[in-house]
Every structure is written in structure tokens, then in C-alpha cells.
N, C-alpha and C positions, 0 to 999 in steps of 0.2 A: 503493499500499498504507500509506494513514494507518490511523494506530490507531482503532478504533474507542472509543467510549466513552460511558457512560450518560447520558442526558440527562433520566432523570424515568421515571416509570412510570405509562405511559399505558393507556388503554383503546383499542387499535385502534380498535376496530369503531366507535367516535365520530369516528374522525378525529385526524387529526394535520396540522399547519400543515407544508405543502412546507417553509417558510424555516428548521425545527426541524431539519431533516435534510439534514444535508453528506453530501456525496459522499463514498462509501467509509467512512461511520462507520455503526454499530450504535449503536440504542437501545433500551432494557429496556420490556417494556409486558405487558400480556396482550390475549387474546382470549376475550373471555366464560370469563374464570376461569383460561386455560391462559396457560401464561407463553411468553412470543416476545420475539422479537430483530426490528425493523424496521431496512433496512438500504438507501439510496441506492446506485445505478450509476450514474451519470450522470442520464439522465431514465426509468431502471428504478427499480421497486421492488419488497421481496422481503419475505417475512413467514414466519420457520421458528420452530421451536421454541427456545428461549433454554437449555435446559442439555443438555446430550453426554450421549450415548446409550452412553458408556463408563462414566466415573465421575463423571456432574453438572457436569460444569465448566462454567462459566459463559460461557457464548460470546459475551456481550456484552464481557467482558474479553479476546476473542480477537481474531484479524487478519482483516481481511478482504481478500483478493488473487484480486483478478478475480471471477467467480460462484462463490467458493469463502469459507466462514469455517470458520477454524481455532481449534480449544481450546486453550488456554492452558497446561494439565494435561499433556496428553501427546500433544498437537501430531494429533490425531483431526483428518480433515476432512470436510466435509459442500456441497453443491450449494446456494447460494442459491433455484434455481431449482423442484428439486423435494425438498429434505431428504436427497438420499439420502445415506447417509456412503461418502464419496467412497475415503477411506484409512483403515485401522485405525490405532489401536487400535480405534474403534469399528465399529460388523457393522451394527446397527439405524438404519433412517433417522431421521432429524427430522417431525413435522408439518409441513406447510407448507399456506398459507393464499393462496388468490387475494387478488391487491391490484388496487385501480383509485383511480384519480385523479380528482379530480373540481376543477377550476378551482384554487384554493389548497391544501385540503388533500388529504392521503390515505387511502382505508377500505380495512381489512383484513375480508375478504368470509370467504366460505363458506371451509371447510377441502376440501383438496384431496387427491384419493386419491393413494396411492403407485403412480408408475409401474411400470408390469411389466415386466420384461425380457425379450424374446424373443430368438429363437437366430438371429435374423438378422444374417446376416456369416460364420456358421459355412458355410463350404462343403465342408470335408469333417469333420462331427463324429468322435470318434473312438468305435468300438462300446462303449466301456468304459474308463474310469478309473480306476490303482489310487493312491491313494494312501500311501505305507510312513510312517508317524511319525503319532502322536495329538498332535501338539503347538499352537502357536499358527501354525506355516506350514500344517500338513495341515490344521486345522480352518478356517484363513482360505481357503484351495485350496478345499473340498469346500464350503463357503459362497458362494463366487465363482461358483465353473459351474452350482450353482442359480438366483444372481441374474442370471447371463449366460443364461440360459433352454436352459441345455443339460439336456437329456429322458433320458439313456443311463447306465447304471449306475453307483454311485459307491462305490467299496469304499475304506474306509482302513483299515490294519489298523496297529493300535499296541501295543506290548511293554508300555504302562503298564496297570494294572489297573483307572483312573480314566478316565472320559469326559475331553476335556480341558477343561484346568481354568487358571486364574489363576494360569499359575508364577512370576510377579513378588512377588505377595503370600506363597507360602510361605516366603519370607523376610524378608518384610514386615509388615503388621498380625494376619497369619493367625498368624504363628506368634511373634507377640510376646501375642497375645490379646485383639488389638479390631480381629477381623474373626471373623465367625461360620462356622459350616461353608460356609453355604450360600452366602456371597458366591465360593465356589469355583469353581465349574463355569463355564464359558461359554458354554453353552446348558443350557436343560433336554432332560431325560432324553426328551420326545417331542417332541422336536427334530431328531431325526433319524430315525424314524418318520416324520414329515409330510414332509423333506423326500428320503425315500427313501434315506438314507446308510447304507450296511453298514457299522456300527462294530465292528470283531473287536478284542475285550481281550484282554491277556495274551497276547497270541501274537506270536512273531517271523517273519520271514519269514528262512527260512534259503539261499535262491539266488533271482537273476533270469535266467531265460533270456529273453535279445535277441533273441535269433532267434527263437524261437518263440512270445515274446511272453509270458511267463507269470512266476507266480513261485510260489517254493513252500514251505510253510510248515514249521517245524518237526515239525508235529503230523502232515506227511506228506500233506496237502490240497495245493490249486494253485488257483488263480487268473488265467486271461487275461485279459489288459489290451490296450485300443486304445493307450493311452499313457501312462505310466506316471511320479507325481513322487514323487522319492525326498526326503524331512524328518525322518530319523533324528535328527536333533540330535546332541548330544556326551554326552561321558559324564566322571562327573569323574576328575582324575588320584588315582589313589591312592596313598598315602604308604608306605614302609616304614618304619613306627616299630622299631624295636627293642625286642622285651620286651613288646611294646602286645596285648592280647590283641585278638580281634577285635570283643567284645564294647562293649569301651572306645572305638573310632573311629567315628565318623559322618560323611556327605558328608551335602550337601542338594541335591537335585538334582531329585526328583520330590515329590508333595504326600505319597507315603507319608512318603518323610523325614521330612518336615515336621512329622506326625504323631508318628513314634515320636522326633523330638527332643522334642516334646510332655511323652510319658506321658516323656521320663527324667528331664526339668524338672521336675515334680512331685513328683518325692522327692529332688531334688539341690539340691544348694548351691553348688556352686563345678564351671565349667568354662573348658575351655581351647580357645581359639580359634587353628587352626595356619594363617596367611596373612592378610595384612591385602590380600585382594581384595576388590571390591564386594562378594560374597558373604559372605566372615570376617565385615566387618565389620557387613553387616546383618545377619547371625544374632546376633551380638553386640552389636549394640542391643537388637535383640526379646529375648535372653534376660535382660538387665539388664532390660529393663521388666517381664518375671516375676519380677524379682527375685535371678534366679543371680549369683553374684559371676561376673566373666568375666576371664582374661586373655586378651593377644591374641600370641603369638608368631611375630614373622617374621623374614626375614634382611634387610628395606628399612632403609633409613636413617628413611623417615617410610613411612606408609601412602600406599597409592595415587599414590604418586610416580611410578610408573612409565605410569599411565595419565591423571593430573593434573596432574602436578610439582609441585616440592615444598612451592608457596604453598599452595595448596589441602589437598595434604597433613599439613602444620603445621596447619590450622584443623580437619580432622578429626580428627587426633588430641588439638588439646583438647579439643573439643565429647564426645567421648569420655571425655575423662580427669574431665571436668566431671560424665560421671554415671556414675562408678567405675570403670570399664574401666582396669586396669593393662597396658602394653603391654611387652613386651620385645623390642628390632628391634635388628636385628644378632646374631640368636639363631636357632638350630634344635632339635631336639628329639634331644637323645643319646642317650636311653633310659626307659621306664619301669618304676616298681618298685613293682606293684600301684596304689596309689592317689597315688602320687608320681610327677613327670615331673622328671627332672633335664635342663635348658638345658645347650645345648653351652658357656658360661660358668661351667657348674658349678653354677648356681642351682637351688634344688629347691622344686617348686611341687604343691601338694594339688588333686589334680584328682579328682571324681567321672565326667566324661567326659571325650572330647575330638570336636571338631568340625575337619574338613580343608577348608579351603576354598584352594585351589590355584591352580586353573584345571580347563579342561575340554578334551576332545580332541575332534575330528569324529570321528564314528561312518562311518568311511567303509569299513569290508569288505566289507559289500556291494555297494558299487561298485567295490572293487577287483578283486573277485572276479568281478564281473558285465566288466569290462577297460573299465570307464570311466577318463576320462584321471583322474588324481587327483594333487595337489600342494598339499600341507598344508591338504586339503580336496578337495571334487569340482570340477572346473572347469568353470564354466557362461558360456556367451556374453553377448550382454547383454540375450536375453532368457531368459535362466536354462534355457537348455537343454546339456545335457550332449556329451559326446564321441559319445553314441548316439543318431542321430532317434530323435524322439517321446519320449525320455527328459529329464525337466525335474528339477532339483534347488533346495531353496530350508531358507532359515533357516539357523542353525549351521554346516552340513556345505558349503554352498554361498559356492565361492570366483570371485567375478564381476568384472571389467573397471568399474572405479569411475570414470565420469565426471569427479567432481571432480579425484580425484587424478592420473586419467592410469594407474593401478594397479590391479594383481591383490589386492583386500581379499576377506576374510573378515572377518565381524562378529558378533559373541554376543550380539546384542540381541533382544529378545521384541517391539518393533514393527517392526524391521528382517526377522526373519523372518514374520511376520504378511504385511505389506504385500509381502512376497516372493512369501509363497502367494497372493497375491491375483494378482498379476503374472503368475506362474507358470500359473494357471487359465485366466486370458485368453489365455495364449500354447498353452496344451495345446487349446484351440480354435481357434487359426490367427490371432489376434487381431495377435502381431505386433510387440507393445510393449514397447516398453523398460524393462528397469528402470533409474531414473534417479535413485530418492529418495534424500533427503540422510539418510545413517544416523541417527537419533534414540534416547538412552535416557535417563531417569531413576535415579537413585537415592536413600530415602530415608533418614536414622539420626536417630533423636532428636528430627522431628517437623523435621528440616532437608532440604529437597527440591534436588538439584542436577539442572538441565537440560543434557543434552549434545547437540548439534548437529554433523555432520562427522564426521571420521575424522582422527586424528593420530597415527601408532605412531611419527612424531619429527617434532620442530620445534628449532626455533633460536634461538627465542625466543616469550618469553611476555609477554604484555598485561595489564593488569590494571586496567581501568576501575570506578571506583567505590570504594568501601572494605570490604576484604576481612575486617578484623575485625570489621566492623557485619554482615556476613553480607548486603551489599546491591552484587552486581559481576557484572561481566561479563569473563571470562578468555576471552585470545585466545591461541590456540596457530597459531604461524607457520611458513611454511618458505621461505625466499630472497623473505620480504615477503608470500607471499601467506597468508590467512588458511586453516588447513584443518579448524580445528573450534575452537566457543565452546560455554564453558560458564557457565552464570548461578546463580548463587544470589539470591532472591528478582524477576529480572528476569523472567518468564515468559512478557511481550511480546517484551521483544528477542530470546529465544530465539526465537520465532516469525519475527521478522524477520531474524536469522541464519541462519535456514532457509531463507524464502524468497527470501534474497539470494544463496547459492549454487546454488540451484535455475537462478536467471537467470544464473549464469556460464558 
């Protein structure tokens, strides 16, 4: 797992000297105008596209692990042999070329067709598959079903009024005004028709009949299923703020919520964010980018202290304060008097609206009523199957046995949801693939990106490598000497290495 590094900008069709290709490294170049990387693995050579199909990350800056290349931005993974997108958040394959060695030079030849998946290995394909939920896990599952060659009926039922969209952007660039509307959909509208995915929007499932294998919708209609995936996500924790009008308090979970905040910000001057969570701080940063004065009220002593520890918490606080955010930590809201908000220690703040970001709860009601095992989430096995055979769960609702910590965990991260959706899809088809991916997430605030791999709810030691104040570091969270998670700033390659090392444990 040596780090790849750029070594020039070659026209690969003209050939590259073999001695300029080091094992496990990638070099940047072109194939008749198309950006590409050329990689050597032993005596094999591979050429694939150079830009990640998720957010365009530069793969020459990524990590080569076996026959894969991993993107430094959000850890998407691609096959060097075929260009296939192996793991979310990327769904689309990269171009791939045939490579030929002639004596002491390597030549990149014609572009290869993307391999077509078949239903080979599906011994007992379900007659139909229903996916309950239209978020990242649901779309990733539907997409993977078709990529795996499944030809049966696929139905996705979503309570959202929008087709699956880039949820992380709802609190980041889109809310800040740096990303247009067209960046939000994960797939174009004609995708669902082409892939024969029956997408039912603005509809809720009222009941799951596990015996008859049927879902009943709130409008009275029903759908039978051969297999079922639950991907209902989570709902924001609602706050009871004394004397606050319902129109004053906003939550951010959906695309529609983000659009409502943008509309509100258009005529507002001041806002209060309740909670120093990831979502709360991303909202604070985005609103400040729009010129809104922001106060953050939270009971913690430092923002993100429970998730990332006091060291990074202090750094994040200082970053926000540099951009004009005012913190009121160790405080809660006592009551609201019109446009005035009274804090628990008596301070009075003016605010045009409030945004509460104090966490979410998994949407497990359907699962509970269906008799599935629920314990702080829908309990699944290592294949993401619930206590009811043929019914799987993925995303924010799933609580699974994590091979890295040896514990049952539930993680509310976008990439985790997508990757679980992909594995669940394969297992709906009987592939028996264990879910073993190391959790990954990222946050971005005022241009500062933090990457986080692993999962550490509790730790007994934090080790900081590098210079935290210079925003160039890796922070390791340990328990009894074992590294459970690593947060990095300005060290994207180190984040990829940490992920690979945890996978190899």
C-alpha cells in the first residue's frame, strides 16, 4: 500500500518507460485527450480515468490497495482492472483502457467497454424487491441490484417529495449558496425509467406484513415483495422550546428543509443554532457565508467534544469565531419572547429564526410494529439481515456487529448508508457478503475539511500527530491501546491509509 504520486503528464498512447513506473504507484497523464492514471502492480499495468466520478477527486493523489484505487476526497473505490465503482459514494464506473508492454515501454491502447453484470450466481432470485426509503441507502441498493444483473421488479417507496439527492450538500455547499440546484440529485430523472425502478415519492408505508410479504401504504394501496430492504433513515430530535412559535424553529434533515432555510435567510439578519453538532455547525458556517449573524447555543463545553474530543473542539470553535460565529456554551434556551431568545443564564439574544441540530433518532416504528428485533436501531446480522428472514436493513436505522470493535453499533453517516445499501442489495440476491467496511465520514466548515475513519464512542487516549493549530494533523482515538478511529486534517492520504490498516486487522 505504497502511496501513489504524480510523476509527470504523459501521453500514455505514446508509451511510458517501464522504469518510470514504480510498483503500487500511479502517474498522471492522458490518453488522446482523456485524463488517465497509469498504475503498476507487480508485472501488471492498468490505465483508468483520473477523476473520481463522485466529486471529481484526483485519483493520482489517492491510495492503491491491491487491485483498487481509492479517492482521497470521500474514499470511493474503483477497480484498476475494469474501472468499476466498487464502493460508494461513487456509483459510476471510470473509463478503462487496454495496456500493453513492448520491451521497455508500456503503451495504453483502445478504451474498453464497461463489463456488463449478469445474474450469474443468483440461485433463487426474489420475485420482486421493495425498498422502503429513498435516501442514500435506498438508492445505492436499487442501483446495485441492477448492476448485479437482477431483472425482477424493484420498487422504492420514499416519504420524501424529491428523488434521491445528495443529503450532505443540504447543510454544506447548497445551503451556503455555493452549489446550484442541479448538483443535488444523485441521479437524473430518466435514470429510474431506464433502470426500471418504480420510484414512489411522497408516500409512507403504514404496515409491513411479514407473513404475507406485503407492504401497505398510507393511501390504502399495497405492494407484494419477494424480499424487502428497510432504509427509513432517522428523524431529527424535536425540541420543546418554551413559548417558541412553530414557524420560528427549523430543522435540517431534507432537501426541502434546506430550501426553507435558504428562503428564510433571504430576509433575515440573525439566526440562532441550537446544538453544536456536526449538522448544527455546518448550518452555522453556511449561514455565515450568506451574511447571517449566527449565535450557537449548546450545553457542551466545546463544540463536537463528545464526537471528536476537546482538542478538535477548540480548533472548530476558534475557526467559527474567526468567521463571526458567537458561542454560548454550557447554556440552553429558557424561553422565547417574540424575536428575543432568553438563555438559561439570563442572556437575551435577538433572532429572526432558530435552527435546532441536537441529533436524530432512527425511524424504527415500522420495524417494531412488524415484530422485527429492535434495540436502539433495527438489529441486523453481519449480512445486514434482520430477525425476519428475507428482510434486510441499511443506513441510519441499522445496528450491526462491527468486526473492528467487536460491538453492535449504529452509525449516522452518509457513506456508511450507501455502502450498506450496496451490500444489502447483494445479499437480497443471496450473495452472502459480510458488511465489513470501516465507517467513514467528512465534515466541511469554512473551507476546513475533517475526514474521520473508524468508530469511537468512547476512548481513553487521544494522540495528536502533526500540528493541530496549523490544521495539519492526524488525531487517533484509542482504547486500551487499540486505535478505534482516526480524524485527519489536510492529510487525506493518511486517512486512506488508516482505513486500509483497519480493514487489514
